[in-house]
C-alpha positions as CSV (number, residue, x, y, z in Angstrom):
1,M,78.2,-168.5,116.4
2,L,79.2,-172.1,114.8
3,V,77.5,-173.1,118.4
4,S,75.2,-170.8,120.2
5,K,73.6,-170.5,116.8
6,S,74.5,-174.3,115.3
7,E,71.1,-174.9,114.8
8,E,69.8,-172.1,112.8
9,T,72.6,-171.7,110.9
10,S,72.9,-175.4,110.0
11,G,72.0,-175.4,106.1
12,R,73.5,-175.7,103.0
13,P,73.4,-173.6,100.0
14,Q,72.9,-175.3,97.0
15,T,74.7,-173.7,95.0
16,P,75.2,-175.1,91.3
17,F,78.5,-176.9,91.9
18,L,77.4,-178.6,95.1
19,L,74.2,-179.6,93.7
20,K,76.0,-181.3,90.8
21,Y,78.5,-182.8,93.4
22,G,76.0,-184.0,95.9
23,R,72.8,-184.0,94.5
24,E,71.3,-182.8,97.5
25,R,72.6,-185.7,99.6
26,G,74.9,-187.1,101.6
27,V,76.8,-184.8,104.4
28,I,78.4,-182.1,103.1
29,S,76.0,-180.1,100.4
30,A,72.5,-181.8,102.1
31,T,70.2,-180.2,104.6
32,G,67.7,-180.4,106.6
33,H,66.4,-184.2,107.7
34,I,68.7,-185.7,105.2
35,W,72.1,-184.2,106.2
36,K,70.4,-184.9,110.1
37,Q,69.7,-188.4,109.3
38,Q,73.1,-188.6,107.2
39,R,75.4,-187.4,110.0
40,R,73.4,-189.1,112.6
41,A,74.2,-192.6,110.6
42,S,77.8,-191.8,109.4
43,V,78.9,-191.2,113.3
44,I,77.7,-193.9,114.5
45,I,79.5,-196.0,111.9
46,L,82.4,-194.5,112.1
47,R,82.5,-194.8,116.0
48,S,81.4,-198.4,115.7
49,L,84.5,-199.0,113.1
50,G,86.5,-196.7,115.7
51,I,85.8,-199.0,118.8
52,K,85.7,-202.4,116.9
53,Q,89.2,-204.2,117.5
54,K,90.5,-200.3,116.7
55,S,90.5,-201.3,113.0
56,M,90.6,-197.7,111.7
57,E,93.7,-197.1,114.0
58,N,95.4,-200.6,112.5
59,R,94.3,-199.3,108.5
60,I,96.0,-195.6,109.4
61,Q,99.4,-198.0,111.2
62,V,99.4,-200.3,108.2
63,E,99.4,-197.0,105.7
64,A,102.0,-195.8,108.2
65,Q,104.6,-198.5,107.7
66,H,104.3,-198.1,103.4
67,M,105.1,-195.2,103.6
68,V,108.1,-195.3,105.8
69,E,109.0,-198.1,103.8
70,F,108.6,-195.8,100.5
71,L,110.9,-193.1,101.9
72,T,113.3,-195.6,103.2
73,S,114.3,-197.1,99.4
74,Q,114.5,-193.7,98.3
75,Q,118.0,-193.7,100.3
76,G,117.7,-189.7,101.5
77,R,117.1,-189.0,97.9
78,A,115.2,-185.4,97.0
79,L,111.5,-185.7,95.9
80,N,108.1,-184.3,96.4
81,P,106.1,-185.5,99.2
82,D,102.5,-185.1,97.4
83,H,102.4,-187.8,95.5
84,L,102.6,-190.3,98.4
85,I,101.2,-188.2,101.2
86,M,98.1,-188.4,99.5
87,S,98.1,-192.1,98.2
88,C,98.5,-193.0,102.1
89,V,95.7,-190.8,103.0
90,T,93.6,-191.8,100.2
91,N,94.3,-195.3,100.8
92,V,93.4,-194.8,104.6
93,I,90.0,-193.9,103.5
94,S,89.4,-196.7,101.0
95,A,90.3,-199.5,103.9
96,V,88.1,-197.5,106.1
97,V,84.8,-197.3,103.8
98,F,86.2,-200.2,101.1
99,G,87.9,-203.0,103.2
100,H,91.0,-203.0,101.4
101,R,93.9,-200.6,100.2
102,F,95.5,-200.7,97.2
103,S,99.0,-200.7,95.4
104,F,100.7,-197.3,95.4
105,D,101.0,-198.0,91.6
106,N,97.4,-198.4,90.6
107,Q,95.5,-196.9,88.7
108,I,92.4,-196.4,90.5
109,L,94.2,-195.2,93.5
110,Q,95.5,-192.5,91.3
111,C,92.1,-191.5,90.1
112,L,90.6,-191.6,93.1
113,A,93.8,-189.1,94.4
114,E,93.3,-187.4,91.2
115,A,90.1,-186.5,91.6
116,T,90.3,-185.2,95.3
117,K,93.4,-183.0,94.4
118,A,91.2,-181.6,91.7
119,V,87.6,-181.6,92.8
120,V,88.5,-179.6,96.3
121,P,90.7,-176.6,94.3
122,F,87.8,-176.0,91.9
123,L,84.9,-174.9,94.2
124,S,87.1,-171.8,94.3
125,S,89.4,-171.5,91.0
126,F,88.4,-169.3,88.3
127,W,86.3,-172.1,86.3
128,G,84.2,-172.8,89.5
129,Q,83.0,-169.3,90.0
130,L,82.1,-169.1,86.6
131,Y,80.6,-172.9,86.3
132,E,78.5,-170.6,89.5
133,T,77.8,-168.1,87.8
134,F,76.6,-169.3,84.2
135,P,76.1,-173.0,85.0
136,W,74.3,-173.7,81.9
137,L,77.0,-172.2,79.3
138,I,80.2,-173.6,80.9
139,S,78.3,-177.2,81.4
140,L,78.4,-177.0,77.2
141,L,81.7,-175.4,76.6
142,P,85.3,-177.2,76.9
143,G,87.6,-176.4,79.3
144,P,89.4,-177.7,82.5
145,H,86.3,-177.8,84.8
146,Q,85.6,-180.8,82.1
147,K,88.3,-182.8,83.7
148,V,86.3,-182.4,87.0
149,F,83.1,-182.9,86.2
150,D,84.6,-186.4,84.7
151,L,86.9,-187.0,87.4
152,L,83.7,-186.8,90.3
153,E,81.6,-189.3,88.0
154,Y,84.6,-191.2,88.1
155,V,84.9,-191.6,91.6
156,R,80.7,-191.5,92.4
157,N,80.3,-194.7,89.5
158,Y,83.8,-196.4,91.6
159,V,81.6,-195.7,94.8
160,K,78.6,-197.7,93.0
161,K,80.7,-200.8,92.1
162,E,82.0,-200.9,95.4
163,V,79.0,-200.8,96.5
164,K,77.0,-203.1,94.5
165,D,80.5,-205.8,95.3
166,H,79.4,-205.3,98.6
167,Q,75.9,-206.1,97.9
168,A,76.6,-209.3,95.7
169,S,79.1,-211.0,98.5
170,P,77.8,-209.8,102.2
171,K,80.4,-210.9,104.9
172,E,79.3,-212.5,108.0
173,E,81.2,-209.7,110.3
174,H,80.6,-205.7,109.0
175,Q,84.2,-204.8,108.5
176,D,84.4,-201.4,106.6
177,F,82.4,-198.5,106.6
178,I,79.5,-199.4,103.4
179,D,79.1,-203.1,104.9
180,L,77.4,-201.4,108.0
181,Y,75.5,-198.4,106.2
182,I,73.9,-201.5,104.1
183,S,73.4,-203.0,107.4
184,Q,71.2,-200.0,108.4
185,I,69.4,-199.8,105.1
186,E,68.3,-203.2,105.8
187,K,67.1,-201.7,109.3
188,T,65.4,-199.0,108.5
189,N,64.3,-200.1,105.0
190,I,60.5,-199.9,106.4
191,D,60.7,-196.4,107.7
192,S,60.2,-194.1,105.1
193,K,61.8,-191.0,107.0
194,A,65.3,-192.7,107.4
195,A,66.7,-191.6,104.6
196,C,69.2,-194.3,104.4
197,D,69.4,-195.5,101.1
198,E,71.8,-196.6,98.4
199,A,71.9,-193.0,96.8
200,N,73.3,-191.4,100.1
201,L,75.7,-194.3,100.7
202,V,77.4,-193.3,97.7
203,Q,77.5,-189.8,98.7
204,V,78.5,-190.3,102.3
205,V,81.2,-192.4,100.8
206,M,82.2,-190.1,98.3
207,D,82.2,-186.8,101.4
208,L,84.7,-189.0,103.7
209,F,87.0,-189.0,99.8
210,F,86.3,-185.4,99.1
211,A,86.8,-183.9,102.5
212,G,89.1,-186.1,104.2
213,S,91.6,-186.9,101.9
214,D,92.7,-183.3,101.0
215,T,92.4,-181.5,104.5
216,T,94.6,-184.6,106.4
217,A,97.6,-184.2,103.2
218,V,97.5,-180.5,103.1
219,T,98.5,-180.5,106.9
220,L,101.0,-183.1,106.6
221,L,102.5,-181.5,104.2
222,W,102.6,-178.2,105.7
223,A,103.9,-180.1,108.6
224,L,107.2,-181.6,107.2
225,L,107.9,-178.1,105.8
226,Y,107.6,-177.1,109.5
227,V,109.9,-179.1,110.9
228,V,112.3,-178.4,108.2
229,K,112.1,-174.4,108.5
230,Y,112.5,-175.0,112.5
231,P,114.6,-178.1,113.4
232,N,114.7,-177.7,116.8
233,V,111.3,-178.2,116.7
234,Q,112.4,-181.6,114.9
235,E,115.0,-182.9,117.3
236,K,112.8,-182.1,120.4
237,V,109.9,-184.2,118.8
238,Q,113.0,-187.0,117.8
239,R,113.9,-186.9,121.5
240,E,110.6,-187.1,122.9
241,L,109.8,-190.2,120.7
242,D,112.9,-192.0,121.4
243,D,113.0,-191.8,125.0
244,V,109.3,-192.8,125.0
245,L,108.4,-195.4,122.2
246,D,110.6,-198.4,121.1
247,P,110.9,-198.3,117.2
248,N,110.5,-201.7,117.3
249,K,106.6,-201.1,118.5
250,T,103.7,-199.6,116.3
251,I,102.8,-196.3,117.4
252,Q,99.2,-196.3,118.4
253,Y,97.1,-192.8,119.3
254,E,97.1,-193.5,122.8
255,H,100.5,-192.9,122.8
256,R,99.9,-188.7,122.4
257,M,98.8,-188.9,126.3
258,E,103.2,-189.7,126.8
259,L,104.0,-187.3,124.2
260,P,103.1,-184.0,125.0
261,Y,105.3,-182.1,122.6
262,T,104.4,-184.2,120.2
263,N,100.9,-183.5,120.3
264,A,101.4,-179.9,121.1
265,V,103.5,-179.2,117.7
266,I,100.5,-181.2,115.9
267,H,98.1,-178.6,117.4
268,E,100.4,-176.1,116.6
269,I,100.8,-177.1,112.8
270,L,96.6,-177.2,112.4
271,R,96.6,-173.8,114.3
272,Y,99.4,-172.2,112.2
273,S,98.3,-173.6,108.8
274,S,94.6,-173.0,108.9
275,I,94.3,-175.1,106.1
276,A,90.3,-174.6,105.7
277,P,90.6,-170.6,106.5
278,L,86.7,-170.3,105.2
279,G,85.5,-173.5,105.6
280,L,82.1,-174.2,103.7
281,P,79.1,-171.9,103.7
282,H,76.7,-172.2,106.0
283,L,72.5,-171.2,105.5
284,C,70.4,-169.7,107.9
285,L,67.5,-172.3,108.1
286,K,65.4,-169.6,110.0
287,D,65.7,-165.8,111.3
288,T,67.9,-165.2,114.0
289,T,70.6,-162.8,115.6
290,I,74.3,-163.1,115.7
291,Q,75.6,-160.5,117.8
292,G,73.1,-157.7,117.1
293,F,73.1,-158.3,113.2
294,H,69.3,-159.5,112.0
295,L,70.0,-162.3,109.4
296,K,67.0,-163.4,107.4
297,K,65.9,-166.7,106.7
298,G,68.2,-168.1,103.8
299,T,70.9,-165.9,104.6
300,I,74.4,-167.5,103.5
301,V,76.8,-167.6,106.4
302,I,80.8,-168.0,105.7
303,C,82.4,-168.7,108.9
304,N,86.3,-167.2,109.1
305,L,88.2,-169.7,110.8
306,F,91.6,-168.3,110.3
307,S,90.7,-165.3,112.1
308,V,89.9,-167.3,115.1
309,L,93.0,-169.2,114.8
310,H,95.2,-166.0,114.6
311,D,93.3,-163.8,116.7
312,R,96.0,-161.8,119.0
313,N,93.1,-161.5,121.8
314,I,93.0,-165.4,121.8
315,W,96.9,-166.5,120.8
316,E,100.1,-164.9,122.1
317,A,101.9,-163.8,118.8
318,P,100.2,-165.6,116.9
319,E,102.5,-165.2,113.8
320,E,105.1,-167.3,115.4
321,F,105.3,-171.1,115.5
322,N,105.2,-172.0,119.1
323,P,103.9,-175.4,120.4
324,S,104.8,-174.5,123.4
325,R,101.4,-172.4,123.4
326,F,100.0,-176.1,123.9
327,L,101.6,-177.3,127.1
328,D,101.5,-175.7,130.7
329,K,103.7,-174.7,132.7
330,D,104.9,-178.5,133.8
331,G,105.1,-179.6,130.1
332,N,102.1,-181.4,130.0
333,F,99.8,-181.1,127.1
334,L,97.1,-178.2,127.3
335,M,93.7,-178.9,124.7
336,K,92.4,-175.4,124.1
337,E,88.7,-174.5,123.0
338,T,89.8,-172.0,120.7
339,L,91.3,-174.0,118.5
340,I,88.8,-175.2,116.1
341,P,90.3,-176.4,112.3
342,F,87.9,-179.2,111.9
343,S,85.0,-175.9,112.6
344,A,82.4,-176.3,115.5
345,G,78.7,-176.9,116.0
346,H,76.8,-179.2,114.2
347,R,78.1,-178.6,110.7
348,S,81.8,-179.7,112.0
349,C,84.1,-182.4,110.1
350,L,82.3,-185.8,110.3
351,G,86.1,-187.3,110.0
352,E,87.7,-185.0,112.6
353,Q,88.5,-188.8,115.1
354,L,89.7,-190.1,112.0
355,A,91.4,-187.1,111.2
356,R,93.5,-186.3,114.4
357,T,94.3,-190.4,114.5
358,E,95.8,-190.0,111.2
359,L,97.7,-186.9,111.9
360,F,99.1,-188.4,114.7
361,I,100.6,-191.9,113.3
362,F,101.3,-190.5,110.2
363,F,103.3,-187.7,111.7
364,S,104.7,-189.6,114.9
365,S,106.1,-192.6,112.6
366,L,107.6,-189.9,110.3
367,L,109.5,-188.4,112.7
368,Q,110.3,-191.7,114.3
369,H,111.7,-193.2,111.8
370,F,113.5,-190.0,109.4
371,T,115.1,-186.8,110.1
372,F,113.6,-183.9,107.0
373,R,116.2,-181.7,105.6
374,L,116.4,-179.7,102.5
375,P,117.8,-181.3,99.4
376,E,121.4,-179.4,98.5
377,G,121.7,-176.3,97.1
378,V,118.1,-175.2,98.4
379,K,118.6,-172.7,101.0
380,T,115.4,-171.6,102.3
381,V,112.0,-173.1,103.2
382,N,109.1,-171.2,101.1
383,L,106.3,-170.9,103.5
384,D,104.0,-168.9,100.5
385,F,100.3,-170.9,100.5
386,I,98.2,-170.9,97.1
387,M,95.1,-169.4,98.2
388,G,92.1,-171.7,97.5
389,T,89.3,-173.7,99.5
390,T,92.1,-175.0,101.0
391,L,95.7,-173.2,101.7
392,Q,98.2,-175.9,100.1
393,P,101.9,-175.1,100.7
394,S,104.4,-174.3,96.9
395,P,105.2,-177.5,95.9
396,Y,108.0,-178.1,97.3
397,Q,111.3,-181.3,97.7
398,I,112.2,-183.1,100.7
399,C,114.8,-185.3,101.8
400,A,114.0,-188.0,104.1
401,L,117.3,-189.1,105.8
402,P,116.8,-192.5,108.0
403,R,117.7,-191.9,111.5
404,F,118.3,-195.8,112.1
405,I,118.5,-199.1,110.5
406,L,116.8,-202.0,112.1
407,H,117.4,-205.7,112.7
408,C,120.4,-205.9,110.2
409,S,122.3,-209.3,110.6
410,F,125.8,-209.9,110.3
411,G,126.3,-213.7,110.7
412,I,124.8,-214.5,113.8
413,N,124.9,-210.8,115.1
414,T,122.3,-208.2,115.2
415,F,122.1,-204.8,115.7
416,S,120.7,-201.6,116.0
417,V,121.4,-198.5,115.3
418,R,120.3,-195.1,115.7
419,N,121.8,-191.4,115.1
420,C,124.9,-192.7,113.1
421,C,126.1,-194.1,109.7
422,V,127.1,-196.8,109.0
423,V,130.3,-198.1,106.9
424,F,131.3,-201.0,106.0
425,E,134.5,-202.3,105.1
426,R,134.9,-205.0,102.5
427,T,137.7,-207.3,105.1
428,Q,135.9,-206.4,107.8
429,S,132.8,-209.0,109.0
430,T,131.4,-206.2,111.9
431,P,130.1,-202.6,111.0
432,V,131.9,-199.7,112.1
433,T,130.1,-196.9,113.0
434,S,130.9,-193.4,113.6
435,S,128.7,-190.8,115.5
C-alpha cells in the first residue's frame, strides 16, 4: 500500500494537534500541493548539503568527536546516555539547518532537546488524546500539555529568529539549510504556486528537528542496550573496526562498504527496535481499493510497520536479535527491501539519508572507542519499551570503558595502547602494560 497506492494515500489527516503544530505547512502535517512543493524543495536542499563538500557528514563527524570526548571524561563511570545522545543528535540538526552547533551546556540546545522529547510522545499520551478529542476545552485547562505547547512555541520563535538572522546577514556561499531555502524563495517569488515562503521554511525546519532528532536518538539508545545485552555482537563489531579502520582517522559513511558486519548490526537494530511501529497516519485523497477493501476518500489509514519488521513470513525467527540475517554466505552485507523502518512511498522519512549517516558514524565511533557494560551490581538488561509514538527504552545507566589511549607522551616517547590497562609507577619513567 505504501508504494503501490502511494499517491492515493499520501494525505495527512488534519487533527487538532497537527493543525496546532504544523498549521498545514511544511512536510509532516501538510497535504496536497503545499506538501509536494515543500518535500521537493527540502529533498533538493538536503541532497545539495550532502554532496557539497560532504557538509552534513562533516557535521556528524564533529559531533561524534564531542560525544567521544565527553564519554572519555567520565572515566567509565555509570551514566544515563539519554541526555548526551539527544544533545548530539539535536546538534547535528542544528548544524545542518542553522549552520552552527551549541555547547552541551547551552540553554538553547537544552530547550530544543527538551521540546523534542516532549512533543513527539505527546501525540500518543493521555493528554494528547484528550486534546485531539476536546481541543477547545483542553487548551483552556492547566496541565502538562501547556508545557508542551510552550515548548512548541519556543522552538517556532527560535527558528524565526534564526531565519531573520540569516536574512539580515546573507553569506556569499550558502552553508546550511536556511541559506539554501532562502535562495529558493528568492528564485520562486514570482511563482504563486511554488509555496516557498518564510512560514513554510520555519515549519520545515521544525519538522526536521522533531522528526529527525527523537527517532535517531531513540535508535542509538536501543543500540547501546543491545550491545550490552549481546556482548559477542559488541566484540565482533569492535574486531571488525580494529581490523579495517585506523583509530586515528575519522570514520566516514563510505566505510560501511568495508564493514559489512557493523552495517548488518545497525540494520538489525533498526529492524529489532522498530521504534516507529505505526508511523504517522495517512489519508486517502481519493477512493481506492487495497487488498480488496474499498476505502473512500477521507479515510484515515494507519500502517503497521512493526508487523512488517517482525513478520515470520519475511524474517526467520524475528524475535531474535540476529545481525547475520543481513549477511550473505560469504559475509557480504545484504540489503533487504522488506526493511522499512523509515516507511516507504511518497511519505517516507525526509531525513532518511541523514539518519542513516548519523547512525553509522555515531555507532561505529562509540564502539571503536569504548566497550559498554552494565554498572556494577546491575545484572540484567531491561529491554522493555515504553509505548508511545516511538518505542522508547526504559531509562538506564551504562558504563563506557575506554578501549585505548592515544598519543600518551612520556619524554620523547609516544605510544598507543589498545584493549589493555595502563599502570603507572612513580619510580618508573615508562608505562608498564598488562593485558
